[in-house]
Short mmCIF file of the C-alpha atoms (twelve columns), coordinates in Angstrom:
data_MODEL
# 
_entry.id   MODEL 
# 
loop_
_atom_site.group_PDB 
_atom_site.id 
_atom_site.type_symbol 
_atom_site.label_atom_id 
_atom_site.label_alt_id 
_atom_site.label_comp_id 
_atom_site.label_asym_id 
_atom_site.label_seq_id 
_atom_site.Cartn_x 
_atom_site.Cartn_y 
_atom_site.Cartn_z 
_atom_site.pdbx_PDB_model_num 
ATOM 1   C CA . MET A 1   52.564 -129.525 -17.447 1 
ATOM 2   C CA . ASP A 2   56.245 -129.296 -16.659 1 
ATOM 3   C CA . ARG A 3   56.252 -130.123 -12.856 1 
ATOM 4   C CA . PRO A 4   59.949 -129.498 -12.239 1 
ATOM 5   C CA . ALA A 5   60.001 -126.122 -13.978 1 
ATOM 6   C CA . LEU A 6   56.875 -125.079 -12.263 1 
ATOM 7   C CA . ALA A 7   58.221 -126.096 -8.741  1 
ATOM 8   C CA . ALA A 8   61.652 -124.372 -9.443  1 
ATOM 9   C CA . PHE A 9   60.002 -121.198 -10.677 1 
ATOM 10  C CA . LEU A 10  57.563 -120.842 -7.673  1 
ATOM 11  C CA . ARG A 11  60.308 -121.785 -5.061  1 
ATOM 12  C CA . THR A 12  62.659 -119.053 -6.700  1 
ATOM 13  C CA . ARG A 13  59.831 -116.363 -6.836  1 
ATOM 14  C CA . ARG A 14  59.036 -117.007 -3.178  1 
ATOM 15  C CA . GLU A 15  62.495 -116.800 -1.893  1 
ATOM 16  C CA . ALA A 16  63.021 -113.638 -3.791  1 
ATOM 17  C CA . LEU A 17  60.184 -111.671 -1.986  1 
ATOM 18  C CA . GLN A 18  60.594 -110.434 1.319   1 
ATOM 19  C CA . PRO A 19  57.824 -109.848 3.954   1 
ATOM 20  C CA . GLU A 20  58.010 -106.109 3.576   1 
ATOM 21  C CA . ASP A 21  57.357 -106.278 -0.050  1 
ATOM 22  C CA . ILE A 22  53.977 -107.615 0.660   1 
ATOM 23  C CA . GLY A 23  53.168 -105.459 3.613   1 
ATOM 24  C CA . LEU A 24  54.140 -107.907 6.316   1 
ATOM 25  C CA . PRO A 25  56.270 -106.858 9.272   1 
ATOM 26  C CA . THR A 26  59.789 -108.371 9.013   1 
ATOM 27  C CA . GLY A 27  59.774 -109.812 12.564  1 
ATOM 28  C CA . ALA A 28  62.173 -112.214 14.072  1 
ATOM 29  C CA . ARG A 29  65.089 -113.487 11.976  1 
ATOM 30  C CA . ARG A 30  63.798 -116.198 9.462   1 
ATOM 31  C CA . ARG A 31  65.582 -119.544 8.928   1 
ATOM 32  C CA . THR A 32  64.642 -119.519 5.127   1 
ATOM 33  C CA . ARG A 33  65.026 -116.799 2.562   1 
ATOM 34  C CA . GLY A 34  61.956 -115.011 1.295   1 
ATOM 35  C CA . LEU A 35  58.467 -115.771 2.160   1 
ATOM 36  C CA . ARG A 36  57.277 -118.765 4.070   1 
ATOM 37  C CA . ARG A 37  55.091 -121.225 2.014   1 
ATOM 38  C CA . GLU A 38  52.198 -120.628 4.261   1 
ATOM 39  C CA . GLU A 39  52.469 -116.929 3.675   1 
ATOM 40  C CA . VAL A 40  52.264 -117.576 -0.103  1 
ATOM 41  C CA . ALA A 41  49.268 -119.872 0.274   1 
ATOM 42  C CA . SER A 42  47.461 -117.454 2.483   1 
ATOM 43  C CA . LEU A 43  47.961 -114.557 -0.275  1 
ATOM 44  C CA . ALA A 44  46.830 -116.839 -2.842  1 
ATOM 45  C CA . ALA A 45  43.709 -118.146 -0.754  1 
ATOM 46  C CA . MET A 46  44.818 -121.766 -1.088  1 
ATOM 47  C CA . SER A 47  45.853 -124.297 1.425   1 
ATOM 48  C CA . THR A 48  49.524 -124.597 2.460   1 
ATOM 49  C CA . ASP A 49  49.515 -128.373 1.615   1 
ATOM 50  C CA . TYR A 50  48.268 -127.710 -2.005  1 
ATOM 51  C CA . TYR A 51  50.979 -124.897 -2.453  1 
ATOM 52  C CA . THR A 52  53.666 -127.285 -0.922  1 
ATOM 53  C CA . ARG A 53  52.704 -130.102 -3.219  1 
ATOM 54  C CA . LEU A 54  53.265 -127.682 -6.144  1 
ATOM 55  C CA . GLU A 55  56.775 -126.843 -5.118  1 
ATOM 56  C CA . GLN A 56  57.615 -130.379 -4.373  1 
ATOM 57  C CA . GLU A 57  56.544 -131.492 -7.932  1 
ATOM 58  C CA . ARG A 58  53.622 -133.399 -6.466  1 
ATOM 59  C CA . GLY A 59  50.630 -131.257 -7.128  1 
ATOM 60  C CA . PRO A 60  47.850 -131.517 -9.621  1 
ATOM 61  C CA . GLN A 61  47.728 -129.350 -12.816 1 
ATOM 62  C CA . PRO A 62  46.583 -125.834 -11.232 1 
ATOM 63  C CA . SER A 63  43.392 -124.096 -12.716 1 
ATOM 64  C CA . GLU A 64  43.859 -120.868 -14.579 1 
ATOM 65  C CA . GLN A 65  42.208 -119.254 -11.342 1 
ATOM 66  C CA . MET A 66  44.740 -120.858 -9.087  1 
ATOM 67  C CA . LEU A 67  47.612 -119.592 -11.444 1 
ATOM 68  C CA . ALA A 68  46.155 -116.146 -11.488 1 
ATOM 69  C CA . ALA A 69  46.083 -116.091 -7.829  1 
ATOM 70  C CA . LEU A 70  49.601 -117.305 -7.498  1 
ATOM 71  C CA . ALA A 71  50.623 -114.692 -9.876  1 
ATOM 72  C CA . ARG A 72  49.124 -111.907 -7.714  1 
ATOM 73  C CA . ALA A 73  50.554 -113.561 -4.478  1 
ATOM 74  C CA . LEU A 74  54.250 -113.688 -5.851  1 
ATOM 75  C CA . ARG A 75  53.878 -110.011 -7.432  1 
ATOM 76  C CA . LEU A 76  54.893 -111.462 -10.976 1 
ATOM 77  C CA . SER A 77  55.232 -109.207 -13.829 1 
ATOM 78  C CA . THR A 78  53.112 -109.848 -17.009 1 
ATOM 79  C CA . GLN A 79  55.959 -111.735 -18.580 1 
ATOM 80  C CA . GLU A 80  56.574 -113.891 -15.334 1 
ATOM 81  C CA . ARG A 81  52.826 -114.602 -15.116 1 
ATOM 82  C CA . ASP A 82  52.710 -115.755 -18.869 1 
ATOM 83  C CA . TYR A 83  55.615 -118.049 -18.070 1 
ATOM 84  C CA . LEU A 84  53.954 -119.443 -14.920 1 
ATOM 85  C CA . PHE A 85  50.809 -120.239 -17.231 1 
ATOM 86  C CA . ARG A 86  52.898 -121.959 -19.818 1 
ATOM 87  C CA . VAL A 87  54.837 -124.240 -17.489 1 
ATOM 88  C CA . ALA A 88  51.813 -125.167 -15.885 1 
ATOM 89  C CA . GLY A 89  50.438 -126.443 -19.256 1 
ATOM 90  C CA . ARG A 90  47.921 -123.532 -19.609 1 
ATOM 91  C CA . ASN A 91  47.682 -120.877 -22.296 1 
ATOM 92  C CA . ALA A 92  48.863 -117.545 -21.141 1 
ATOM 93  C CA . PRO A 93  45.915 -114.954 -20.494 1 
ATOM 94  C CA . SER A 94  44.892 -112.749 -23.445 1 
ATOM 95  C CA . SER A 95  46.377 -109.208 -23.134 1 
ATOM 96  C CA . ILE A 96  42.918 -107.906 -23.279 1 
ATOM 97  C CA . SER A 97  41.756 -109.890 -20.339 1 
ATOM 98  C CA . VAL A 98  41.514 -107.088 -17.724 1 
ATOM 99  C CA . ALA A 99  40.920 -109.390 -14.673 1 
ATOM 100 C CA . ALA A 100 43.531 -111.984 -15.360 1 
ATOM 101 C CA . HIS A 101 46.420 -110.128 -13.643 1 
ATOM 102 C CA . VAL A 102 46.683 -107.401 -11.093 1 
ATOM 103 C CA . ALA A 103 49.276 -104.822 -11.927 1 
ATOM 104 C CA . PRO A 104 52.284 -105.297 -9.529  1 
ATOM 105 C CA . ALA A 105 52.909 -101.674 -9.191  1 
ATOM 106 C CA . LEU A 106 49.511 -101.111 -7.808  1 
ATOM 107 C CA . LEU A 107 49.862 -104.115 -5.527  1 
ATOM 108 C CA . ARG A 108 52.994 -102.603 -4.110  1 
ATOM 109 C CA . VAL A 109 51.178 -99.446  -3.071  1 
ATOM 110 C CA . LEU A 110 48.287 -101.466 -1.738  1 
ATOM 111 C CA . ASP A 111 50.444 -103.482 0.334   1 
ATOM 112 C CA . ARG A 112 51.590 -100.441 2.202   1 
ATOM 113 C CA . LEU A 113 47.988 -99.223  2.975   1 
ATOM 114 C CA . ASP A 114 46.721 -100.756 6.146   1 
ATOM 115 C CA . ASP A 115 44.956 -97.963  8.042   1 
ATOM 116 C CA . THR A 116 42.700 -96.678  5.281   1 
ATOM 117 C CA . PRO A 117 40.228 -98.444  2.819   1 
ATOM 118 C CA . ALA A 118 41.767 -99.369  -0.610  1 
ATOM 119 C CA . LEU A 119 40.966 -101.717 -3.358  1 
ATOM 120 C CA . ILE A 120 42.022 -102.540 -7.020  1 
ATOM 121 C CA . LEU A 121 39.320 -102.450 -9.688  1 
ATOM 122 C CA . SER A 122 39.372 -103.334 -13.433 1 
ATOM 123 C CA . ASN A 123 37.780 -100.984 -15.895 1 
ATOM 124 C CA . LEU A 124 34.711 -103.384 -15.767 1 
ATOM 125 C CA . GLY A 125 34.239 -102.627 -12.127 1 
ATOM 126 C CA . GLU A 126 35.604 -106.116 -10.960 1 
ATOM 127 C CA . VAL A 127 37.167 -105.919 -7.530  1 
ATOM 128 C CA . LEU A 128 40.517 -107.605 -7.981  1 
ATOM 129 C CA . VAL A 129 42.092 -106.980 -4.467  1 
ATOM 130 C CA . GLN A 130 40.974 -105.494 -1.366  1 
ATOM 131 C CA . ASN A 131 42.798 -104.511 1.914   1 
ATOM 132 C CA . ARG A 132 41.236 -105.532 5.203   1 
ATOM 133 C CA . MET A 133 39.958 -101.782 5.743   1 
ATOM 134 C CA . SER A 134 38.127 -101.928 2.397   1 
ATOM 135 C CA . LYS A 135 36.420 -105.217 3.390   1 
ATOM 136 C CA . ALA A 136 35.498 -103.749 6.825   1 
ATOM 137 C CA . LEU A 137 33.795 -100.886 5.111   1 
ATOM 138 C CA . LEU A 138 32.254 -102.282 1.966   1 
ATOM 139 C CA . GLY A 139 32.353 -106.010 2.466   1 
ATOM 140 C CA . ASP A 140 34.442 -108.596 0.670   1 
ATOM 141 C CA . HIS A 141 33.603 -108.497 -3.068  1 
ATOM 142 C CA . THR A 142 36.386 -110.685 -4.360  1 
ATOM 143 C CA . GLY A 143 34.413 -113.853 -4.379  1 
ATOM 144 C CA . HIS A 144 31.783 -113.151 -7.030  1 
ATOM 145 C CA . THR A 145 31.762 -115.179 -10.209 1 
ATOM 146 C CA . GLY A 146 30.643 -114.598 -13.874 1 
ATOM 147 C CA . HIS A 147 28.943 -111.231 -14.791 1 
ATOM 148 C CA . ALA A 148 28.322 -110.594 -10.954 1 
ATOM 149 C CA . ARG A 149 32.036 -109.965 -10.557 1 
ATOM 150 C CA . SER A 150 31.337 -106.600 -11.892 1 
ATOM 151 C CA . GLU A 151 29.971 -103.946 -9.487  1 
ATOM 152 C CA . ILE A 152 28.112 -102.481 -12.603 1 
ATOM 153 C CA . TYR A 153 26.214 -105.719 -13.207 1 
ATOM 154 C CA . ARG A 154 25.408 -106.145 -9.390  1 
ATOM 155 C CA . TRP A 155 24.250 -102.530 -9.262  1 
ATOM 156 C CA . PHE A 156 21.593 -102.921 -11.959 1 
ATOM 157 C CA . THR A 157 20.477 -106.472 -11.009 1 
ATOM 158 C CA . ASP A 158 20.552 -106.549 -7.289  1 
ATOM 159 C CA . LEU A 159 19.176 -103.474 -5.582  1 
ATOM 160 C CA . ASP A 160 20.685 -104.530 -2.283  1 
ATOM 161 C CA . GLN A 161 23.864 -103.569 -3.573  1 
ATOM 162 C CA . ARG A 162 22.877 -99.872  -3.709  1 
ATOM 163 C CA . LYS A 163 22.546 -99.646  0.206   1 
ATOM 164 C CA . VAL A 164 26.041 -98.673  0.633   1 
ATOM 165 C CA . TYR A 165 25.000 -95.134  -1.044  1 
ATOM 166 C CA . PRO A 166 22.445 -92.595  0.467   1 
ATOM 167 C CA . GLU A 167 19.167 -92.878  -1.493  1 
ATOM 168 C CA . ASP A 168 19.589 -89.337  -2.882  1 
ATOM 169 C CA . ASP A 169 22.975 -90.080  -4.481  1 
ATOM 170 C CA . ARG A 170 22.022 -93.413  -6.066  1 
ATOM 171 C CA . ASP A 171 21.092 -91.767  -9.443  1 
ATOM 172 C CA . ARG A 172 24.233 -90.091  -9.738  1 
ATOM 173 C CA . GLN A 173 26.110 -93.278  -9.075  1 
ATOM 174 C CA . SER A 174 24.102 -95.094  -11.708 1 
ATOM 175 C CA . ARG A 175 25.209 -92.654  -14.189 1 
ATOM 176 C CA . ALA A 176 28.738 -92.566  -13.154 1 
ATOM 177 C CA . LEU A 177 28.913 -96.494  -13.538 1 
ATOM 178 C CA . VAL A 178 27.473 -96.386  -16.928 1 
ATOM 179 C CA . ALA A 179 29.730 -93.760  -18.079 1 
ATOM 180 C CA . ASN A 180 32.743 -95.792  -16.752 1 
ATOM 181 C CA . LEU A 181 31.532 -98.847  -18.566 1 
ATOM 182 C CA . ARG A 182 31.181 -96.865  -21.808 1 
ATOM 183 C CA . ALA A 183 34.775 -95.606  -21.467 1 
ATOM 184 C CA . ALA A 184 35.984 -99.194  -21.098 1 
ATOM 185 C CA . TYR A 185 33.606 -100.197 -24.087 1 
ATOM 186 C CA . GLY A 186 35.396 -97.607  -26.268 1 
ATOM 187 C CA . GLN A 187 38.754 -98.943  -25.382 1 
ATOM 188 C CA . MET A 188 38.085 -102.616 -25.590 1 
ATOM 189 C CA . GLY A 189 35.612 -102.733 -28.523 1 
ATOM 190 C CA . PRO A 190 32.017 -104.390 -28.786 1 
ATOM 191 C CA . LYS A 191 33.334 -108.040 -29.032 1 
ATOM 192 C CA . SER A 192 35.313 -107.770 -25.927 1 
ATOM 193 C CA . ARG A 193 34.097 -108.581 -22.145 1 
ATOM 194 C CA . ALA A 194 32.884 -105.005 -21.917 1 
ATOM 195 C CA . GLY A 195 30.649 -105.523 -25.076 1 
ATOM 196 C CA . GLU A 196 29.192 -108.663 -23.555 1 
ATOM 197 C CA . LEU A 197 28.523 -106.896 -20.277 1 
ATOM 198 C CA . VAL A 198 26.760 -104.186 -22.081 1 
ATOM 199 C CA . ALA A 199 24.386 -106.643 -24.205 1 
ATOM 200 C CA . VAL A 200 23.594 -108.514 -20.870 1 
ATOM 201 C CA . LEU A 201 22.675 -105.466 -19.075 1 
ATOM 202 C CA . CYS A 202 20.474 -103.794 -21.766 1 
ATOM 203 C CA . LYS A 203 18.407 -106.989 -21.510 1 
ATOM 204 C CA . ALA A 204 18.446 -107.292 -17.596 1 
ATOM 205 C CA . SER A 205 17.930 -103.610 -16.636 1 
ATOM 206 C CA . ALA A 206 15.725 -100.971 -18.455 1 
ATOM 207 C CA . GLU A 207 17.284 -98.429  -16.306 1 
ATOM 208 C CA . PHE A 208 20.739 -99.384  -17.661 1 
ATOM 209 C CA . ALA A 209 19.493 -99.510  -21.057 1 
ATOM 210 C CA . GLU A 210 18.063 -95.830  -20.787 1 
ATOM 211 C CA . LEU A 211 21.310 -94.593  -19.297 1 
ATOM 212 C CA . TRP A 212 23.409 -96.257  -22.081 1 
ATOM 213 C CA . GLU A 213 21.574 -94.345  -24.677 1 
ATOM 214 C CA . ARG A 214 22.672 -91.114  -23.168 1 
ATOM 215 C CA . GLN A 215 26.154 -91.708  -24.686 1 
ATOM 216 C CA . GLU A 216 28.073 -90.372  -21.440 1 
ATOM 217 C CA . VAL A 217 31.641 -91.329  -21.251 1 
ATOM 218 C CA . ALA A 218 33.818 -90.956  -18.255 1 
ATOM 219 C CA . GLN A 219 36.213 -92.430  -15.858 1 
ATOM 220 C CA . ARG A 220 34.904 -91.103  -12.388 1 
ATOM 221 C CA . PHE A 221 36.559 -92.407  -9.516  1 
ATOM 222 C CA . VAL A 222 38.017 -89.125  -7.888  1 
ATOM 223 C CA . ASP A 223 35.036 -87.997  -5.775  1 
ATOM 224 C CA . HIS A 224 33.752 -87.051  -2.337  1 
ATOM 225 C CA . LYS A 225 31.092 -89.220  -1.412  1 
ATOM 226 C CA . THR A 226 29.201 -90.577  1.422   1 
ATOM 227 C CA . LEU A 227 29.084 -94.341  2.228   1 
ATOM 228 C CA . ILE A 228 26.644 -96.126  4.618   1 
ATOM 229 C CA . HIS A 229 28.289 -98.591  6.942   1 
ATOM 230 C CA . PRO A 230 25.749 -101.108 8.557   1 
ATOM 231 C CA . GLU A 231 26.896 -100.135 12.317  1 
ATOM 232 C CA . LEU A 232 28.593 -96.761  12.009  1 
ATOM 233 C CA . GLY A 233 26.248 -95.256  9.648   1 
ATOM 234 C CA . PRO A 234 27.228 -92.488  7.054   1 
ATOM 235 C CA . ILE A 235 30.943 -92.007  6.449   1 
ATOM 236 C CA . GLU A 236 31.965 -89.056  4.485   1 
ATOM 237 C CA . VAL A 237 35.159 -89.935  2.385   1 
ATOM 238 C CA . ASP A 238 37.330 -88.641  -0.380  1 
ATOM 239 C CA . CYS A 239 38.139 -91.190  -3.089  1 
ATOM 240 C CA . GLN A 240 41.426 -90.912  -5.177  1 
ATOM 241 C CA . ALA A 241 42.497 -93.271  -7.798  1 
ATOM 242 C CA . LEU A 242 45.897 -94.253  -9.243  1 
ATOM 243 C CA . PHE A 243 45.625 -95.935  -12.742 1 
ATOM 244 C CA . THR A 244 47.713 -98.348  -14.659 1 
ATOM 245 C CA . GLU A 245 49.281 -96.832  -17.826 1 
ATOM 246 C CA . ASP A 246 46.736 -98.493  -20.054 1 
ATOM 247 C CA . GLN A 247 43.800 -97.267  -17.727 1 
ATOM 248 C CA . SER A 248 42.573 -100.966 -17.319 1 
ATOM 249 C CA . GLN A 249 43.041 -101.144 -13.640 1 
ATOM 250 C CA . ALA A 250 42.869 -98.478  -10.783 1 
ATOM 251 C CA . LEU A 251 43.794 -98.507  -7.155  1 
ATOM 252 C CA . LEU A 252 41.122 -96.448  -5.219  1 
ATOM 253 C CA . VAL A 253 42.074 -95.073  -1.841  1 
ATOM 254 C CA . LEU A 254 39.325 -93.682  0.575   1 
ATOM 255 C CA . THR A 255 40.278 -91.172  3.030   1 
ATOM 256 C CA . ALA A 256 38.617 -88.624  5.257   1 
ATOM 257 C CA . ALA A 257 39.746 -85.173  6.284   1 
ATOM 258 C CA . PRO A 258 41.657 -85.346  9.652   1 
ATOM 259 C CA . ARG A 259 39.539 -84.552  12.843  1 
ATOM 260 C CA . SER A 260 36.324 -84.962  10.863  1 
ATOM 261 C CA . GLU A 261 33.541 -87.284  11.733  1 
ATOM 262 C CA . GLY A 262 34.402 -89.320  8.814   1 
ATOM 263 C CA . TYR A 263 38.021 -89.605  10.090  1 
ATOM 264 C CA . GLU A 264 36.947 -90.830  13.475  1 
ATOM 265 C CA . LYS A 265 34.634 -93.402  12.096  1 
ATOM 266 C CA . LEU A 266 37.536 -94.746  9.915   1 
ATOM 267 C CA . GLN A 267 39.721 -94.898  12.900  1 
ATOM 268 C CA . LEU A 268 37.162 -96.755  14.982  1 
ATOM 269 C CA . LEU A 269 36.648 -99.064  11.863  1 
ATOM 270 C CA . ASN A 270 40.384 -99.770  11.714  1 
ATOM 271 C CA . VAL A 271 39.982 -101.049 15.464  1 
ATOM 272 C CA . LEU A 272 36.902 -103.003 14.878  1 
ATOM 273 C CA . GLY A 273 37.891 -104.579 11.568  1 
ATOM 274 C CA . ASN A 274 35.292 -106.982 10.284  1 
ATOM 275 C CA . GLU A 275 33.586 -107.409 13.620  1 
ATOM 276 C CA . ARG A 276 29.928 -106.654 13.968  1 
ATOM 277 C CA . PHE A 277 28.219 -104.948 16.842  1 
ATOM 278 C CA . PRO A 278 25.587 -107.174 18.840  1 
ATOM 279 C CA . VAL A 279 22.249 -106.419 17.925  1 
ATOM 280 C CA . SER A 280 20.119 -105.160 20.954  1 
ATOM 281 C CA . ASN A 281 16.704 -106.715 21.608  1 
# 
């Protein structure tokens, strides 16, 4: 681990970012260039003290998960991310590791979406980043580990995950998720993480195994759907997707037609955020 090189790189990249680059208001005049340390730490979900020690050449060797979080927070390109890993004494992520790095171009769009639900997914259904409206509507799905990082895995192994969809739409959603996974399987190959996920799910879920045998292939994200919020009930939304060039990640944006009931509910959700209504006795 090259502590001086790591510290200098982090500091330079932090100073190169402006608040508006990550969707923050510019606010009053700042004493320092770029972002504050606490802002980078918050974006990377780490303590300000931990991040400060890295910039001051006093920190421990960051884990691969920490480095990936820093790469996202600092909006690094793939080459910059690889450099960050190397000066920290870690191997750069494999080019086929779909969840190792969030595409900066998608992040820049997500940063500017504050009043409508939006999230970035890998082609294995892993939620990489969510905005606050997405978390308010769907819950926070960024903390899962292992196979459970994939919504496809959770859908077929934890039936509670299906409550966000109306019962009469769950079969269609099951087929869409399997078709999406087959598209990723065809792109990544049988010895990839997609192949591993297929093997695990074929053993864990008879429903998945049956659907997998249908050989359906699709990348279905653009859709009109109804989502069930715990307090606001059914919300009709339109889902639009923006893909990276290699199709490995997608930015999903959920909107509702102006003046529709779904639009009014999203407006209310924007005000309420992650708050929950009190339960009446």
